[in-house]
VOPAGU-2260 file (C-alpha; in pm, 1 decimal, decimal comma):
REM VOPAGU-2260
SITE   aa  ch    i         X         Y         Z
SITE  MET   A    0  -17971,8   -5360,6   -5723,2
SITE  LYS   A    1  -18134,2   -5494,2   -6040,2
SITE  SER   A    2  -18259,9   -5143,6   -6120,4
SITE  PHE   A    3  -17913,8   -4992,5   -6080,4
SITE  ILE   A    4  -17743,9   -5246,7   -6304,3
SITE  VAL   A    5  -18006,9   -5243,0   -6576,3
SITE  PHE   A    6  -18055,1   -4866,7   -6579,5
SITE  GLY   A    7  -17682,0   -4822,9   -6610,6
SITE  PHE   A    8  -17699,1   -5032,6   -6925,5
SITE  LEU   A    9  -17989,2   -4833,7   -7059,1
SITE  VAL   A   10  -17804,1   -4506,7   -7040,6
SITE  CYS   A   11  -17464,6   -4629,7   -7150,7
SITE  GLY   A   12  -17460,7   -4883,7   -7428,1
SITE  ALA   A   13  -17081,0   -4870,3   -7448,4
SITE  MET   A   14  -17037,4   -5032,5   -7107,8
SITE  ALA   A   15  -16865,2   -5369,0   -7089,7
SITE  PHE   A   16  -17093,8   -5625,3   -6926,9
SITE  THR   A   17  -16984,3   -5877,2   -6668,8
SITE  GLU   A   18  -17120,6   -6228,1   -6715,8
SITE  GLU   A   19  -17372,2   -6169,7   -6435,1
SITE  GLN   A   20  -17486,8   -5840,5   -6587,4
SITE  GLN   A   21  -17520,9   -5998,0   -6931,8
SITE  GLN   A   22  -17734,5   -6276,8   -6782,1
SITE  LEU   A   23  -17955,6   -6014,8   -6617,0
SITE  MET   A   24  -17989,7   -5828,3   -6947,0
SITE  ASN   A   25  -18070,0   -6151,1   -7132,4
SITE  SER   A   26  -18335,0   -6235,6   -6873,5
SITE  LEU   A   27  -18491,1   -5889,4   -6894,6
SITE  HIS   A   28  -18489,4   -5905,4   -7274,1
SITE  ALA   A   29  -18647,7   -6252,7   -7279,7
SITE  GLU   A   30  -18917,1   -6148,8   -7031,1
SITE  CYS   A   31  -19013,6   -5837,9   -7226,5
SITE  VAL   A   32  -19004,9   -6014,1   -7565,7
SITE  SER   A   33  -19227,1   -6286,6   -7418,9
SITE  GLN   A   34  -19472,5   -6030,8   -7279,7
SITE  THR   A   35  -19495,2   -5826,4   -7598,8
SITE  GLY   A   36  -19418,3   -6059,8   -7888,5
SITE  VAL   A   37  -19192,5   -5800,7   -8053,4
SITE  GLY   A   38  -18961,8   -5925,9   -8328,3
SITE  GLU   A   39  -18586,0   -5927,8   -8273,9
SITE  ASP   A   40  -18539,1   -5746,0   -8604,7
SITE  VAL   A   41  -18752,6   -5455,7   -8484,2
SITE  ILE   A   42  -18551,6   -5429,2   -8160,6
SITE  GLU   A   43  -18225,6   -5433,9   -8357,8
SITE  LYS   A   44  -18350,2   -5151,2   -8580,3
SITE  ALA   A   45  -18439,2   -4943,0   -8274,3
SITE  LYS   A   46  -18093,0   -4999,9   -8128,4
SITE  SER   A   47  -17948,9   -4824,8   -8432,3
SITE  GLY   A   48  -18199,2   -4538,1   -8422,6
SITE  ASP   A   49  -18462,9   -4673,5   -8663,0
SITE  PHE   A   50  -18772,0   -4645,1   -8444,2
SITE  VAL   A   51  -19035,7   -4849,5   -8626,7
SITE  GLU   A   52  -19393,1   -4751,6   -8538,3
SITE  ASP   A   53  -19471,5   -5096,8   -8398,3
SITE  PRO   A   54  -19705,8   -5127,8   -8097,7
SITE  LYS   A   55  -19512,2   -5434,9   -7981,2
SITE  LEU   A   56  -19183,8   -5241,1   -7983,6
SITE  LYS   A   57  -19344,9   -4958,6   -7790,3
SITE  CYS   A   58  -19468,3   -5199,7   -7523,5
SITE  TYR   A   59  -19130,4   -5378,3   -7517,0
SITE  MET   A   60  -18967,4   -5046,2   -7428,1
SITE  LYS   A   61  -19230,8   -4985,5   -7162,2
SITE  CYS   A   62  -19172,2   -5335,2   -7023,7
SITE  VAL   A   63  -18797,0   -5273,1   -6995,9
SITE  PHE   A   64  -18843,7   -4947,6   -6805,2
SITE  ASP   A   65  -19118,1   -5099,8   -6591,1
SITE  GLU   A   66  -18894,9   -5395,4   -6498,9
SITE  ILE   A   67  -18613,1   -5166,0   -6387,2
SITE  GLY   A   68  -18855,7   -4968,4   -6173,8
SITE  VAL   A   69  -18843,9   -4623,2   -6331,9
SITE  ILE   A   70  -19208,2   -4592,5   -6437,9
SITE  THR   A   71  -19445,7   -4436,8   -6186,9
SITE  ASP   A   72  -19792,2   -4569,9   -6108,5
SITE  ASP   A   73  -19938,7   -4310,4   -6345,7
SITE  GLY   A   74  -19716,6   -4426,0   -6634,5
SITE  LYS   A   75  -19452,2   -4155,4   -6634,5
SITE  ILE   A   76  -19073,8   -4179,3   -6611,3
SITE  ASP   A   77  -18960,6   -4132,4   -6251,6
SITE  VAL   A   78  -18695,3   -3876,1   -6344,5
SITE  GLU   A   79  -18568,3   -3828,4   -5989,2
SITE  GLY   A   80  -18554,3   -4204,0   -5933,2
SITE  ALA   A   81  -18372,6   -4255,9   -6261,5
SITE  LEU   A   82  -18120,0   -3983,1   -6180,4
SITE  ALA   A   83  -18066,6   -4124,8   -5831,5
SITE  ILE   A   84  -17945,7   -4458,9   -5967,1
SITE  LEU   A   85  -17715,9   -4320,8   -6235,6
SITE  PRO   A   86  -17351,6   -4418,1   -6187,5
SITE  ASP   A   87  -17125,6   -4114,6   -6144,0
SITE  GLU   A   88  -16948,0   -4169,4   -6475,8
SITE  MET   A   89  -17279,7   -4130,5   -6661,0
SITE  LYS   A   90  -17419,1   -3825,3   -6485,8
SITE  ASP   A   91  -17253,2   -3566,4   -6710,8
SITE  PHE   A   92  -17416,8   -3683,0   -7031,5
SITE  ALA   A   93  -17727,3   -3866,7   -6907,5
SITE  THR   A   94  -17862,2   -3618,1   -6651,8
SITE  PRO   A   95  -17947,9   -3343,8   -6903,7
SITE  VAL   A   96  -18104,6   -3599,3   -7139,2
SITE  ILE   A   97  -18322,4   -3765,3   -6875,2
SITE  THR   A   98  -18419,2   -3429,9   -6723,6
SITE  LYS   A   99  -18506,3   -3258,1   -7051,4
SITE  CYS   A  100  -18689,5   -3554,1   -7203,9
SITE  GLY   A  101  -18889,4   -3625,5   -6886,6
SITE  THR   A  102  -19183,6   -3826,5   -7015,9
SITE  GLN   A  103  -19287,9   -3747,8   -7370,2
SITE  ALA   A  104  -19655,6   -3743,5   -7465,8
SITE  GLY   A  105  -19817,9   -4050,8   -7613,5
SITE  ALA   A  106  -20159,8   -4203,9   -7672,0
SITE  ASP   A  107  -20084,3   -4458,9   -7397,5
SITE  VAL   A  108  -19799,4   -4553,2   -7162,9
SITE  CYS   A  109  -19625,9   -4770,0   -7424,6
SITE  GLU   A  110  -19620,5   -4486,8   -7677,3
SITE  ALA   A  111  -19509,8   -4233,1   -7414,7
SITE  ILE   A  112  -19209,7   -4447,8   -7316,7
SITE  PHE   A  113  -19130,3   -4510,4   -7685,6
SITE  ASN   A  114  -19136,6   -4135,0   -7753,2
SITE  THR   A  115  -18923,3   -4073,4   -7444,7
SITE  LEU   A  116  -18658,2   -4320,6   -7559,1
SITE  LYS   A  117  -18659,1   -4158,3   -7903,4
SITE  CYS   A  118  -18596,4   -3829,2   -7724,2
SITE  TYR   A  119  -18299,3   -3985,7   -7541,6
SITE  TYR   A  120  -18157,2   -4110,2   -7871,9
SITE  ASP   A  121  -18210,5   -3778,1   -8047,5
SITE  MET   A  122  -18046,7   -3577,1   -7768,4
SITE  ASP   A  123  -17748,6   -3806,6   -7710,0
SITE  LYS   A  124  -17747,9   -4161,6   -7839,5
SITE  ARG   A  125  -17512,9   -4262,3   -7555,3
SITE  ALA   A  126  -17817,2   -4217,8   -7330,9
SITE  PHE   A  127  -18014,6   -4482,9   -7521,8
SITE  PHE   A  128  -17983,7   -4858,1   -7494,2
SITE  LEU   A  129  -18208,8   -5160,4   -7525,8
SITE  PRO   A  130  -18128,2   -5511,1   -7402,4
């Protein structure tokens, strides 16, 4: 259930959060900030499409996707798994983005997820969200 709720937020930043969902997002954010040490200012820039080349930001993004369970053991986006948990109202715009972007190349898993999220933003910014 956590994966469904969080992934829904990732692909649709315009969604209104319930109190429970907001608490889950806050918890996920705190966990990934703690693990990576990324600055809040860097995350805020990424939310508006300014993807700073910061290793901590890259690993924050990887942490978020790892926590929601859509990264495979070999460090790729589980496209089928991600599509399977998409709410119906998001399928029209998010399915082509997730499918086309797949997992972008990167020097490591953190960079690959970072590049993938940039792809989401570039294709349709509604399909990009960070907690």
